[in-house]
C-alpha positions in Angstrom: 12.8 24.9 31.2 14.7 28.1 29.6 14.7 28.2 25.8 17.6 30.0 24.3 17.9 31.8 21.1 19.4 29.8 18.5 22.4 32.1 17.6 23.3 32.5 21.3 24.4 28.8 21.7 24.6 27.2 17.3 27.0 24.7 17.5 30.1 25.4 14.9 29.2 22.1 13.2 25.5 23.4 12.7 26.5 27.4 11.9 25.1 28.1 8.6 23.0 24.9 8.4 19.5 24.1 8.7 18.4 23.2 12.4 18.2 19.7 12.9 16.0 18.2 15.8 19.2 17.8 17.5 19.6 21.3 17.5 15.8 21.9 18.9 16.6 19.5 21.8 19.7 20.8 22.9 18.7 24.6 22.6 15.3 24.1 24.5 16.6 21.7 27.1 14.8 18.9 26.8 15.5 15.3 25.1 15.0 14.5 21.3 12.5 12.6 22.1 10.5 15.0 23.3 11.0 17.1 20.4 10.0 14.2 18.6 6.4 13.9 20.5 6.0 17.4 19.7 6.2 17.0 16.2 4.0 14.2 15.9 1.3 16.1 18.3 1.5 13.8 21.1 -0.8 14.4 24.3 2.0 13.2 26.1 3.9 16.4 26.0 2.9 19.4 28.4 1.3 22.7 26.9 3.5 25.0 28.6 6.9 22.6 27.0 5.0 22.7 23.6 4.5 26.0 22.7 8.4 27.0 24.1 9.9 24.1 21.8 7.2 25.3 18.6 8.2 28.8 19.2 11.9 28.0 19.1 11.6 26.0 16.1 9.6 28.9 14.3 12.6 30.9 15.3 15.2 29.1 13.5 13.1 28.2 10.7 13.1 24.5 11.6 11.1 22.2 9.1 10.6 18.7 10.5 11.2 15.7 7.8 8.4 13.8 6.7 10.2 10.3 7.0 12.0 11.4 9.9 8.9 12.5 11.8 7.3 8.7 10.8 10.6 6.9 12.3 9.2 6.6 16.1 5.8 5.0 14.4 7.7 3.1 11.6 5.9 4.9 9.5 6.4 8.3 7.4 3.8 11.6 7.0 3.5 10.7 3.5 0.1 9.7 1.9 0.0 8.2 -1.7 -2.0 8.5 -4.8 -2.0 5.2 -6.7 -3.4 5.8 -10.4 -3.7 4.0 -13.6 -3.5 6.9 -16.0 -7.1 8.6 -15.9 -6.1 11.6 -17.6 -3.8 14.5 -17.0 -6.5 16.6 -15.8 -8.3 14.6 -13.4 -5.1 13.8 -11.9 -4.1 17.3 -11.7 -7.4 18.0 -9.9 -7.0 14.7 -7.9 -3.8 16.0 -6.7 -4.9 20.0 -5.8 -7.7 18.4 -3.6 -5.8 16.3 -1.8 -3.2 18.7 -1.5 -5.9 20.8 -0.2 -6.7 18.5 2.7 -3.0 18.1 3.7 -2.2 21.3 4.1 -1.4 22.6 7.5 -1.6 19.2 8.7 2.3 17.9 8.2 1.6 15.3 5.9 2.9 15.6 2.1 1.4 13.6 -1.2 3.6 11.3 -3.3 2.1 9.9 -6.9 2.7 6.5 -8.3 1.2 5.9 -11.6 0.7 2.1 -12.5 -0.8 -0.1 -14.8 -3.6 -2.3 -13.0 -3.8 -5.0 -15.6 -0.1 -5.7 -14.8 0.2 -8.9 -13.2 3.5 -7.4 -11.5 1.1 -4.3 -10.7 0.3 -5.0 -7.0 4.0 -6.2 -6.2 5.3 -2.7 -7.5 2.9 -0.5 -5.0 3.5 -2.7 -2.3 7.5 -2.0 -2.8 6.5 1.7 -3.3 4.4 1.6 -0.1 6.9 0.0 1.9 9.8 1.8 0.5 8.2 5.2 1.4 7.1 4.0 4.3 3.4 5.6 3.6 0.9 6.6 6.1 -2.2 5.6 3.8 -2.8 5.3 0.0 -5.6 6.8 -1.9 -6.5 4.4 -4.9 -7.8 6.7 -7.8 -9.4 5.8 -10.7 -8.9 2.4 -12.4 -6.5 1.8 -10.0 -9.3 1.6 -7.3 -11.0 -1.0 -9.2 -8.5 -3.3 -8.9 -9.3 -5.9 -5.9 -5.6 -7.4 -6.0 -4.5 -3.8 -5.3 -6.9 -3.4 -2.5 -5.6 -6.8 -1.3 -2.7 -6.5 -1.0 -2.9 -2.9 1.0 -4.9 -5.1 3.7 -2.6 -7.6 3.5 0.1 -5.3 4.8 -2.0 -3.0 7.1 -1.9 0.2 4.9 -4.7 2.1 5.0 -6.6 2.8 1.8 -9.4 4.9 0.3 -11.0 3.8 -2.8 -12.3 6.3 -5.1 -15.3 4.2 -6.6 -18.2 4.7 -8.9 -21.0 3.2 -7.1 -21.3 2.7 -3.5 -21.0 -1.2 -2.3 -21.1 -3.0 1.0 -17.4 -4.2 0.4 -15.9 -0.5 0.2 -16.4 0.6 3.7 -13.3 3.3 3.0 -14.2 4.9 -0.3 -15.1 8.1 -1.6 -18.2 7.3 -4.0 -18.8 9.3 -6.8 -22.4 8.2 -7.9 -21.3 7.7 -11.7 -25.0 6.2 -12.0 -26.9 8.9 -10.9 -24.8 11.5 -12.7 -25.3 9.7 -16.3 -29.3 9.3 -15.4 -29.6 13.5 -14.6 -27.7 13.7 -18.4 -30.5 11.2 -19.8 -33.2 12.8 -18.0 -32.1 16.1 -19.3 -32.3 15.1 -23.0 -35.9 13.5 -22.5 -36.9 17.1 -21.2 -36.0 18.1 -24.5 -38.0 15.9 -26.3 -35.6 13.7 -27.2 -36.2 10.2 -27.8 -34.0 9.0 -30.8 -30.8 9.1 -28.7 -27.2 7.2 -29.3 -24.6 6.4 -26.5 -20.6 6.6 -27.1 -19.6 4.7 -23.8 -16.2 4.3 -22.5 -14.4 1.0 -22.5 -16.8 -2.0 -20.6 -14.1 -3.4 -18.8 -14.1 0.1 -16.5 -16.5 0.1 -13.7 -17.0 3.9 -13.9 -17.9 3.7 -17.5 -20.3 0.7 -17.0 -22.1 2.6 -14.5 -22.5 6.0 -16.4 -23.8 3.2 -19.6 -26.2 1.5 -17.1 -27.7 4.9 -15.9 -28.4 6.4 -18.7 -30.0 3.6 -20.2 -31.8 3.0 -17.3 -33.4 6.1 -16.9 -34.6 6.2 -20.8 -36.0 2.8 -19.5 -38.1 4.6 -16.8 -40.1 6.2 -19.5 -40.2 3.4 -22.0 -37.2 4.2 -24.1 -35.0 1.3 -25.4 -32.1 1.9 -27.9 -31.4 -0.6 -30.4 -28.0 -2.1 -30.1 -26.6 -0.1 -33.1 -26.9 3.2 -31.3 -25.2 2.0 -28.0 -21.3 2.0 -29.2 -18.6 1.1 -26.7 -15.3 2.9 -27.4 -12.3 3.8 -25.7 -11.9 6.8 -23.8 -10.0 9.2 -26.2 -10.5 11.6 -28.6 -9.4 9.3 -31.5 -12.2 6.6 -30.2 -14.8 9.1 -30.5 -14.1 10.0 -34.0 -14.4 6.3 -34.9 -17.8 5.8 -32.8 -19.6 9.1 -34.3 -18.3 8.3 -37.8 -20.6 4.9 -37.4 -23.5 7.1 -36.0 -23.4 10.2 -38.2 -21.9 9.1 -41.9 -24.6 7.5 -42.9 -28.4 6.4 -42.4 -30.6 7.5 -40.0 -28.7 9.8 -37.6 -29.8 10.1 -33.9 -31.1 13.6 -32.5 -28.7 13.2 -30.1 -25.6 11.6 -28.3 -24.6 11.2 -25.0 -20.7 10.0 -24.5 -18.9 8.7 -21.6 -16.5 11.0 -21.4 -15.7 15.0 -22.4 -12.5 13.6 -24.9 -15.2 11.4 -26.7 -17.6 14.3 -27.3 -14.6 16.8 -29.0 -14.2 13.5 -31.2 -17.8 13.8 -32.0 -17.5 17.6 -32.6 -15.3 17.0 -35.5 -16.7 14.9 -36.9 -20.1 16.7 -37.1 -18.4 19.5 -38.4 -16.8 17.5 -41.2 -20.1 16.4 -41.9 -22.0 19.7 -41.7 -24.3 18.8 -39.0 -24.8 22.0 -36.8 -24.6 21.6 -33.0 -27.1 22.2 -31.4 -29.3 22.7 -34.3 -29.2 18.9 -36.0 -27.2 17.3 -33.2 -27.4 17.8 -29.1 -24.5 16.1 -27.5 -23.9 15.6 -23.7 -20.7 14.1 -21.6 -19.4 13.5 -18.5 -16.5 14.9 -16.4 -16.9 18.2 -17.0 -13.1 18.9 -17.7 -11.8 22.0 -19.0 -12.2 20.8 -22.5 -16.0 21.2 -22.0 -16.1 24.7 -21.8 -13.6 25.4 -24.5 -15.6 23.4 -27.3 -17.6 25.5 -29.1 -20.9 25.9 -28.5 -19.8 25.0 -25.0 -20.6 21.2 -24.0 -23.1 20.4 -21.5 -21.3 17.6 -19.3 -21.8 16.2 -15.7 -19.2 17.7 -13.5 -17.5 15.1 -11.0 -16.1 17.6 -8.7 -12.6 15.7 -8.2 -10.9 18.1 -6.5 -13.6 17.6 -3.9 -12.8 13.7 -4.4 -8.9 14.0 -3.8 -9.7 16.5 -0.7 -12.3 14.1 1.0 -9.9 11.0 0.1 -7.1 12.8 2.0 -8.7 14.0 4.8 -10.4 10.5 5.5 -6.8 9.2 5.7 -5.7 11.5 8.3 -8.7 10.9 10.4 -8.3 7.3 10.5 -6.5 7.8 14.1 -9.9 9.1 14.8 -12.4 6.9 16.3 -15.3 9.2 14.7 -13.4 9.0 11.5 -16.1 8.8 8.3 -16.0 5.2 7.3 -17.4 6.4 3.4 -18.0 9.7 1.7 -19.9 10.9 -1.4 -19.6 13.1 -3.9 -22.7 13.8 -6.1 -22.4 14.7 -9.6 -23.9 17.9 -11.0 -25.2 18.5 -14.1 -23.5 21.5 -16.3 -26.0 23.0 -18.9 -24.3 24.9 -21.6 -24.7 25.2 -25.1 -24.7 22.1 -26.8 -28.3 20.7 -26.6 -31.6 22.1 -28.0 -34.9 20.9 -28.1 -36.5 18.9 -30.6 -38.6 20.7 -33.3 -42.1 20.2 -32.9 
C-alpha cells in the first residue's frame, strides 16, 4: 500500500476544506470501511496499514467527527452527564474530572440538566440519549437517586454509571461517595474537641445524600452516648438562605449550641452570617463544620472546616468506567472516600 501526500492529489472539491473520511480512504488507497475501523480502534486492521493511515490523518489534520465515528455501531462516541441542579461548582468539577478521563480516548462529553421530580423527566432524558446516540450516561447528583431514570436507561440498553452517596447491592455500576463516613468523621472531630451540645442543619430529607450525611453524623454521636434533642436537628434546603433561617432558630434565642454541623457549605455560609449579626465569634463561641469542601469553604473567614468530596475524582472515575465497559475486566463499582479538611472554624470547648 502506498500513501501519498495530501497536496499531491487533493480533489478540487475538497481543496481549502477540511479533509473527510472519503479523502483519507482515497489518498491512502484503502476502503472507507478500513478507515472507519482504524478510527474506531478495530483489531481487524493490520498494524502497518493502521500506522500509514494514521500518519496521513495527522499530516492533513483530519479529526474524526464523534457522531460519524459511531455510525458503524449505531452509537456515537459521546458520553452524557445528566444532573439535577446540584450546584454550579459541583457540575464544573464533575465535568473537569470526566473530561480528564476522556482526554485522548476520542470520546466527548455532553451535558443535560433535568428535574428528576418531573413526571416527564425520564422521557426527556430518553429522547436526549437516543437523539445523541450516546455511548453511555453518567447520572450525576440527584438524578442518580431516580429509579425511574435508571430503569429507563436499562430498558433502552444504555450504559450508565450512578453517583451514589452509599453502597448498595442493586447499584452494581456506580461510583460510591460514602457520605455517611464523611459525616461521621466530622462528628468525631467535634467530639475530639470536647463538644457535646451540638446542632445539625441538614439538607433536604428527600435526598439520599442529605439523609446519609445526617445519619452518619448522628450515629457517630450515638456511639459515645450523645443523643441530640429534636430541636437541635433541623432540616433545611441546601441554600445560603435556608442556612440563615435555620441558624436564626438555633442562635437567636435560648441556649445556643457550642457547635453546628451543616449539610453543605452554602448552609454553613448562612450560619456565618447569622453569627456575625448576633455578635457570636467563630470559632471562639461557636464551632462550625460542614460538608462538600467547595471553594467557598476556604473563602469564608475564618476558613471553614469541611468534608471534601473529591468531585473531580468522582467524574473521572465515572467516565473511565463507561469507556472501559467494553473490557471484560472493567470494574463494576468504584469508591471515592471523603476527607475532613480541618481549617479555622472549630476550636476545643473551654474547660
